C-alpha positions in Angstrom: 49.7 -26.3 -53.6 46.4 -24.5 -52.1 43.4 -26.5 -52.4 39.8 -25.0 -52.7 37.7 -24.4 -50.3 35.1 -27.7 -51.2 38.6 -29.9 -51.2 39.2 -28.3 -47.3 35.6 -29.1 -46.4 36.5 -32.5 -47.4 39.0 -33.0 -46.3 37.1 -32.4 -42.9 34.6 -34.8 -43.1 37.0 -37.6 -42.4 39.6 -38.8 -40.5 42.5 -38.7 -43.3 45.1 -40.7 -41.1 42.6 -43.8 -40.7 42.4 -46.3 -42.2 38.6 -47.1 -43.5 36.6 -50.2 -44.7 35.9 -50.9 -48.3 31.9 -49.8 -48.7 33.1 -46.9 -46.0 35.6 -45.6 -48.0 33.8 -45.5 -50.8 30.9 -44.5 -49.4 33.2 -41.1 -48.0 34.7 -41.1 -51.9 31.6 -40.5 -53.6 30.0 -37.9 -51.0 33.0 -35.9 -51.5 33.2 -36.2 -55.5 31.2 -32.9 -55.8 33.1 -30.9 -58.8 30.6 -30.0 -61.5 31.4 -33.0 -63.9 31.3 -36.7 -63.0 34.5 -37.7 -61.4 36.6 -40.4 -62.2 36.9 -42.8 -58.7 40.2 -44.0 -58.7 42.8 -46.5 -56.2 46.4 -45.9 -55.7 48.1 -48.7 -54.6 51.9 -48.6 -53.3 53.4 -52.3 -53.8 56.4 -53.7 -51.6 57.5 -55.0 -55.2 60.9 -54.0 -56.7 59.8 -52.8 -60.9 63.5 -53.3 -61.7 63.8 -56.8 -61.9 61.7 -59.1 -64.9 60.0 -61.0 -62.0 58.6 -58.3 -59.5 57.1 -56.6 -62.8 53.3 -56.9 -62.4 51.1 -56.4 -65.4 48.0 -57.2 -66.6 43.9 -56.9 -67.4 40.4 -56.9 -66.2 37.4 -56.6 -67.1 35.2 -54.3 -64.9 31.8 -56.3 -63.9 30.5 -52.5 -64.7 32.8 -50.5 -67.1 34.5 -47.4 -66.1 32.0 -44.9 -67.2 34.3 -44.4 -69.9 33.9 -44.4 -74.0 36.7 -45.7 -74.6 38.5 -45.9 -78.4 40.2 -48.4 -79.7 42.4 -48.1 -82.5 43.6 -51.4 -84.7 46.4 -52.3 -86.2 45.7 -55.4 -89.0 46.1 -56.2 -92.2 43.8 -58.3 -94.6 41.0 -60.2 -93.3 41.4 -58.8 -89.5 40.8 -55.0 -90.9 37.7 -56.0 -91.7 37.2 -58.2 -88.3 38.3 -55.3 -86.4 36.2 -53.0 -88.3 33.2 -55.2 -88.2 33.8 -55.3 -83.7 33.1 -51.6 -83.6 37.0 -50.6 -84.2 37.4 -46.5 -83.9 40.4 -46.8 -86.5 42.0 -49.5 -88.2 45.1 -49.5 -90.5 48.8 -50.2 -91.1 52.1 -48.8 -91.9 50.5 -46.1 -93.2 49.4 -44.7 -89.4 53.2 -44.7 -88.6 54.1 -41.2 -90.0 50.8 -39.6 -88.4 51.1 -41.0 -85.2 55.0 -40.1 -85.3 55.4 -36.7 -87.5 51.9 -35.0 -86.9 51.5 -36.0 -82.6 48.3 -38.0 -83.8 47.3 -39.5 -80.6 43.2 -39.6 -80.4 42.7 -43.3 -79.1 42.7 -44.7 -75.9 44.2 -48.0 -76.6 45.7 -50.2 -79.0 45.4 -53.4 -80.1 47.4 -55.3 -82.8 48.0 -58.6 -84.3 51.1 -60.0 -83.8 52.5 -59.9 -88.1 52.1 -56.1 -87.2 54.6 -55.5 -83.8 57.4 -55.2 -85.8 55.5 -52.0 -87.4 53.7 -50.6 -84.2 57.4 -51.4 -82.2 58.5 -49.0 -84.6 56.6 -46.4 -82.5 57.8 -47.0 -79.3 59.3 -43.8 -79.1 56.2 -42.5 -78.8 53.4 -45.3 -77.5 56.2 -46.0 -74.6 55.8 -43.4 -72.5 52.2 -42.9 -72.8 51.6 -46.8 -71.7 50.3 -47.1 -75.1 52.5 -50.0 -76.2 50.5 -53.4 -76.9 51.3 -55.8 -74.9 50.5 -59.7 -75.3 50.1 -59.8 -71.2 47.1 -57.2 -71.5 45.3 -59.0 -74.0 46.3 -56.6 -76.4 48.8 -58.1 -78.8 45.9 -61.2 -80.2 44.7 -62.4 -83.5 41.5 -62.5 -82.1 40.6 -58.6 -82.3 36.7 -59.7 -81.9 37.0 -60.5 -78.4 40.2 -57.9 -77.3 38.0 -55.0 -79.0 34.7 -56.7 -77.0 36.4 -56.5 -74.3 38.1 -53.3 -74.0 34.6 -51.5 -75.1 33.0 -53.7 -72.2 35.1 -51.5 -69.2 38.4 -53.9 -69.7 41.5 -51.7 -67.6 45.1 -52.4 -68.1 46.8 -52.4 -64.5 50.7 -52.5 -64.1 53.3 -50.9 -61.8 54.9 -47.0 -62.7 58.2 -46.4 -62.0 57.5 -45.6 -58.2 56.3 -49.3 -57.9 52.9 -47.7 -57.6 49.5 -49.5 -59.4 47.3 -46.8 -60.8 43.8 -47.7 -62.1 40.1 -46.6 -62.1 37.7 -48.0 -60.6 34.7 -45.8 -62.3 32.9 -43.0 -62.2 31.0 -40.2 -59.4 27.7 -41.4 -60.7 28.6 -45.3 -60.6 26.5 -46.8 -57.2 28.1 -48.2 -54.3 27.5 -51.5 -55.1 28.4 -50.8 -58.6 31.9 -49.2 -57.4 32.1 -52.1 -54.4 31.3 -54.6 -57.3 34.1 -53.0 -59.5 36.8 -53.0 -56.7 36.3 -56.5 -55.9 37.0 -58.1 -59.4 39.5 -55.7 -60.1 41.7 -56.3 -56.2 41.1 -59.7 -56.8 43.0 -59.9 -60.7 45.8 -57.9 -58.2 46.0 -60.1 -55.7 46.7 -62.9 -58.0 49.1 -60.7 -59.9 51.4 -61.4 -56.9 54.6 -62.1 -57.7 55.8 -65.9 -56.0 59.8 -63.6 -55.9 58.2 -61.3 -53.4 60.0 -61.3 -50.2 58.1 -59.1 -47.5 54.5 -57.0 -47.8 52.6 -57.3 -51.4 50.1 -54.2 -50.8 51.7 -51.6 -48.3 48.8 -48.8 -48.8 46.0 -48.3 -50.9 44.0 -45.3 -51.5 40.7 -44.7 -52.6 40.2 -40.6 -54.7 38.4 -39.0 -56.2 39.8 -36.8 -59.7 39.2 -34.0 -57.6 38.2 -35.0 -53.8 41.0 -36.3 -51.2 42.0 -39.6 -51.0 40.6 -42.3 -48.4 43.1 -44.9 -47.1 42.1 -48.4 -47.1 42.1 -51.1 -44.3 45.2 -53.0 -46.4 44.8 -56.1 -44.0 40.7 -56.2 -45.5 41.9 -56.1 -49.3 44.8 -58.6 -49.5 44.8 -62.5 -49.4 
């Protein structure tokens, strides 16, 4: 893949083989985020987990202290008083069974996160084939299957993000935007890394975090010093 001049220049600004401390990595990634839009700063962690084993699956959620810098659209599946509660809490869309054909047949996916009350999971489960591959299925571990829809919506709108292993046992998560200050990105990073370190499976033998890279949407990745970010 041929990269543009800006990318080539950015690569020359640091040693790609080197592993950097968090503060230095954040500074480099911010400096190299030169696109015309506000790039997302992302963290990619290669783990030593084997997601094929249930006990080594990592999935959870954490509220970033400074949010993600992104406006998140929330869809809530609920019924009765919970529908009103979800609307009052600021959900972008609320509904029940009538939304199934809209998502299934019309391909409507104008939302980022789904929250569902436990009694609606039978309905939401019918959308598994559509929502599953897109990582949109509500999950109790992520706090998106709950009767407390107000708290779930407030947390998501405040900057709650979900982390999970992909098929190659890598975790991909946003840390913030390039427009954030270095302090804000550092706070978000520490909160995120604290949660991921706590999620280390007790059955895991060997190294938990094999490598970690910080990158912006269009910029090159900067490797992090793994020993400094794990505990």
